[in-house]
Every structure is written in C-alpha cells, then in structure tokens.
N, C-alpha and C positions, 0 to 999 in steps of 0.2 A: 504494500500500500504506500502510495506516495502522499506524504503529508502536505497540507496547504499552509504556506507561510504568508502571513498578511504583509501587504506592501505599506511601508511607512508613508504617511501623508507628507507631501512636500511642504516646507515652511511657507507661511503666508508672506508675500512680498508686497511692496508698495504698488507695483503695477497691478497685482491682483485686486488690491483694495480700490485702486483707481477705476478699474473695469467694473467692479461691483457697484460703486457709487455713481459712476458716470462723470468723473472729472479727470483732469490730467494728473500724471505722476508727480509733476512739479508741485501741484496744489497739495497732494497727499503728503509729500515730503515736508513741505513748509508747515502744514497744520500739525503734523506729528512732532516736528522739531520744536514747535512753540505750543505744545498742547497745554502747558500750564499757564499760558497767558490768557487773561480774561479782560476784554474780549480778544479772541484770536483774530489777528489782523488779516489773515490770508483767505478767508472765505466767509460766506454767510453763516449765521448761527445754525441754521438747519443743516447745511453742508458739513460744517465742523462736527456737529453731533453725529451725522451719518458716518463720517470717516472714523471718528473715535470709536463708535459702536462696532463697526466692521473690524477695526484693528483689535479691539479688546475681545470680541467674541471669537475671532479667528486666532487669538494667541500670538499676535504680531510682536516680534522682538527686533528692535533696531540692531543692526550690525555696525558697531562703531568703527571697526577696522575697514570695512568696505566703504563706509561713508567717508572716512578720512582719505581713502585712495581716490574717491571721486572728486572731493572738494578741496583736497590739500589742506584740510582743517582737521585738527585733533579734538576740537571742542574741550580742550583742557586749558586752564589758566593757572599759572604758578604765582604764588604769593610768598614774599619774603618779609619777615618781621624780625625785630631784634630778639624778642622773647614772647612766645605765645602765652606764657603764664602771666604776662603783664595784662591787667584787666582792660586797659585802653585798647591795646592792639587786638586782644581777643574779641572785644566788642566790635571793633572795626571789621575784623574778619567775618564775624557773624553777618554783618551787613553785606559784605562782598559775596559770601556763600549763599545768602538768601536770594539775591538777584540771579546768581548763577543757576540755582535750583529752578527758579521760575523760568529760566531760558533753556533748561535742559543741558546745562554745561557743567563740567566737573572742575573743581578746584582742589589744589593741594598746597599745603603751607609748610614752610620750614623756617627754622631760626638761623639768624646770622650772628647773634650775640654781639652785634655792632662791631664785628671784626671784619675789616675790609677784605682780607684774604679769603675768609670764609664766605663773605658775601659774593665775591667773584666766583669761587669754585661752585657754590650751590646754584648760582645763576646759570652757570654753564651746564650743570647737571639737569636743570629744568629745560634748558634749550635743547639738550640732547634727547629729552623725552618728547620733543616736538610740540611744546606748548604753543598755543596761538598768540599768547601775550603774557605779560607779567605785571603784577602790582607790587610795588615796593613800599613798605612801611618803615624802612630803615635807612633812608637817604642821608648821606653825609654831605655837608656843605663843601667840603674840601676834597672830595673824591672825584677824579675825572672819569671813573668807570662808566657812569651814566652817559657821559658824552660819547664814549667809545661805542656803547650799545646803540645809541641813537644813530651814529654814523654808519653802523652796520645794518640799519633798517629794522632793528628789533623794536617791536611796538610795546610800550609800557606806559603805566600811569603811576604817579607817586601819590601816597596818601599819608596822613598824620604829619609827615614832614615834607618840605619841598626843597628843591635845589635847582639852581640855574633857571633856565627858561622852559624846563620840561613840564609837560602836562601834569597837573597836580590838583587834587581835591583835598583841601586842608581846612582847619579852623582858622579864622582870622585872629591869630594870636597877638598881633600888635594891638588890636582893639581890646582883646581880653586883658592885656597888661594895663592898658589905659583905664579900663573899668576899675581895676584894683586901685590904681593911683587916685582916681576921683573919689572912691569910697574912703580911702585912708585920709585924704585931705579933709573930707567932710567930718571925719571923726577927730580931726585936730592932730593927727600923727605926723611928725615932721622928721623923724630919724628912722629910716626904713632900711632894713637889710634884705638881701635877696639870696635865696638858695636856688641858684640859677640852672642847675641841671648840667647836661653834657654840652660842652662848648661847640661840638660839630653838628649839633641838631638845631634845625631852624626853629623848632618849638621853644628851646631854651633861649636862643638869641632873641627871638621876636617878643616873647612874653616879657623878658627882661627889658628890652628896648622900649616896649609900650609903656611899662611902668615908669622907667627913667624919664622918658619924654613927657609923660603926663605929670609927673612930679615937678619937672623943670618948669613947665608952663605955669605951675602954681608957685614958683619961686623956691622950690626945694631941690637941692642937689643931692645925689646919691654918690658918695665918694667910692673910689675903686675898691677900697678895703672892705666895703659893705657888700660887695658882690662876690659870691663864692661859686665857681663852677665845679660841680661834682656830678654824681649820678642822680637818677630820678627816684630811686627806691628809698625805703625807710633807713637802712644803714647809711646810705650816702647823705640823706637829709640830716641824720643825727651827727655825722662827722662834720658836715658844713656848719651846723648850728654850734657845735662845740668850738669850732674856730672863731665864729662870730662872738660868742659869749666868753671867750677866753680873756678878753680885755674890756675894760670900761672906757667910756660910758656904754651901757647897753642900749641897743635900739629900742624904740617903743613900738615897732611893728616889724614883722617878718613876712615876706612874700616868698612862698615856695612854688616853683613852676610845675609841681606835681603834688597831688594829695598825699602820696605815700612819703615823700620827702618832708612834707609838713607834719605828718604824724610822727616821723622820726625825730623832728625837732621838739615835739612836745615833751619828751622825756628830759631833754636838756633844760628846757625852761623850768620844769618841775624840780630838777636837781639844784637849780640856782634859786629856788624859792620864789619864782616869779609866777604871778597869776595871769591867766588868760581869760578875758582880754584886758583886765584892769592895768596890769603892768606892760604887757606886750600883746598887741593885736596880731593874730596869725591868720594868713590866707593861703589856700592851696589852689590847685587847678585841676580840672576835669570833672569834678563832682562824681567820683566813684561811689558806689553804694556805702562803703565804709565811712565816708566823710560825714554823713548825717547821723551816724549811730554810735560814734565814739563818746567818751565821757564829756568832752567839751565839743559839741557839734561844730564842724569846720565850715567857715565861710570859704567859698570856692567859686571858681569860674566854670560853668557848665559848658563843656564842648559837645557838639552833636556827633558823638562817636559812631553810632550805628548808621546814621544817615550819611556820614562821611564814607563809610564802606560801601553803602548802596550806590552812592553817586560815583565813586571811583570805579566800581565795576561797570556801571552804565556808561561812563566815559570811555572805558576801554572797549566795550562792545561797539560803541559808536566809531571809535578809531578803527577797529577791525572791519567795520562795514564800509569804510571809506569816507566817513564823515570827518569833520574837523572840530571836535569839541574843544571848548575853552576851559582853562583852569578856573576853579572855583574856590572861594574862601568863605566858609559858612560862619554865620553870626553866632558868637557865644552869648551866654547870659551870666550875670553875677547873682549868685545865690548867697544871701546874707544869713549867717547863723551866729551862734553864741560866741564863737572865737574872736569876733570883732565887735558885735553889737550887744552881746550880753542879753539877748532876748530871742524871741521866736524867729523861725526862718521866714524869709520872703525872697522873692525873685525881683531884683532891681530892674526897673524899666531899661530897655536896650537903646532907647533914643536919647 
C-alpha cells in the first residue's frame, strides 16, 4: 500500500493577498508595512481592513530578508547612548522605540560610556549590520567623528545633545538655564555655584551658559571658581559640591545640570549643617521621577525627554524618505519645589 503524504500549503504572499482583495502588490506592501499607523495612509479604511483581514486569516508573515534585498533597506535603526541605565537616555529611547514600533521598524541600542573609541567601534558594528540610520544620544562637542560619518553619507540624527550643524532634536537648554537664573534672582540669591556636568556635552555647556547669561543680565557675575565641570551622576555631583563647599564664603544657591548631581550635592550640604532652601537654594535639571519624592523635593527644569525621542526618530525617518527635516529645540519648563521655594510644587509659566 502506498501511503498518501499531504502537500504543505504554500506560504501566503503579498501578490496572493493583492489578487484576493483586488489591489496592487504595491498597495498591499505599503499597508502591511504601516499596519500600525492609524489612519493608514496608503488606502481607504475598507481596503486596509480587507488587506489586514486577508493577511491575518491566511497567516501572512513578512520576510525581512527578502524585503531588504528588494528595497536595500534593513528596517533597522541603531541607537547609541552613553548609558542606558541613565533615566534620561532610557526615556528618550522609549520615545524612539515607540515610533519605530508604530512604523514596523526595529531598533537596537548600545552604550558608548562616553568613550570616543568605543563610540567609533560600536558605530561601525551597527553599520556592519546594515542599519538604515543611526540616532546618537552621546555626541561630543569636540569629536570630529560625526563629521566623518556625514561625509561618508551615513544618515543620522542627534538627540539629548547636539554638535556642529548636524540634524538634532534636543531640549532648549540655554532657555532652561535662563529659567533657573530668573527664578534665583526673584528669590534674592546672588552667589550661585554650578555643578556643570561633563565639559564635552552640549547639555552641560548650554545649561550653564543660560544660567550665567541670565544672571549677568541681572547684574550678577558667576566667577570661574563657582563652576565645576564633572559628571552628571550623584557621585560626581557630590564630588563637585565638596569642592565648592571646601572654602568660604559658601554660595547661597547651587544649580546642578542634572537631578542626580543635585541629589549628590544634598549630602554635602547636610554634612556642613546647611538647610535647604533657607541657607542654600538647590536646583536640578530634567525632572526625573526621583526629584519630587526625595526628603526635600527638588526644584528642577523639566525636559521633554520622551517627546525628544519620538521627534528624533520621526526626523530620521523623514531623512531616510528623502525629506529635509530641520533641527528642533523643545521648550523646557521650570518646576518649583521645596528646595528653592520652601512650599508646594508648581510649574512656572514658560513665557
């Protein structure tokens, strides 16, 4: 007896879906590629529904390898950040990946630890994986590598930090620094120290410059010895504060360009027997969740981290589509809490 062996059903293709629905293969391809977009821009609502129903009922699975061969696109985006454990960069990445998911694109992220050599090698690794584009959250003001990539035709967007004339979506950090200056002037503080962060980061430079410029316009100078460039984390903030408070007279206000640096400074103030805000007003930057829940809730500048990531990814997709998106600087907000005002929190007007 000869046994009957069933013939496996051929996998459903886009052409088969197109014939079933009565549209072109191009329309099917576009609708399936952007199936998570609402509304889907490539066909009427009824046609989109018919295509998706046919694909789902038929068990259609996209072949990313075949698609990349046809389009020379991998639908992969590489993201480099200093440290993904950093809340700010992690939140920015969530925004990036959210848009990517909506567009059916994959992202993968790696750390550079702000090491220029590691930044270069990991960028090359991503390019070897045929990513369509890159998003950098770790740009250094003094590193020519981005210029080299641009000259080679690599398409990328900067976020969190900017450098040179490269396409970037960042917070308007100069304005953020000015908001802090205006707030401290209103409080009558005239001797301000700055825990400035990393000297090669635009965030550190511009937040500090905004503060210094704003105070100068009010007739208050910040001497060089009051500005300490160090890291953005709590240990760096503590070390910078120890240097500031190692000699008298003490400042009556401290601006840290990162919330965690401000939190690190709190221990130093406590060890010197200084009260916040009576003796020293303290301001941070970014409005991380911890800022409002510590023993003395922290006045800080709220940066639009998640939106920054979304817009950076949108800008890169526009660049890949042949558009010419422009750099953006998103508006920050000042959130006033007990570390300066000694009272309940409120968001200062942005105008």
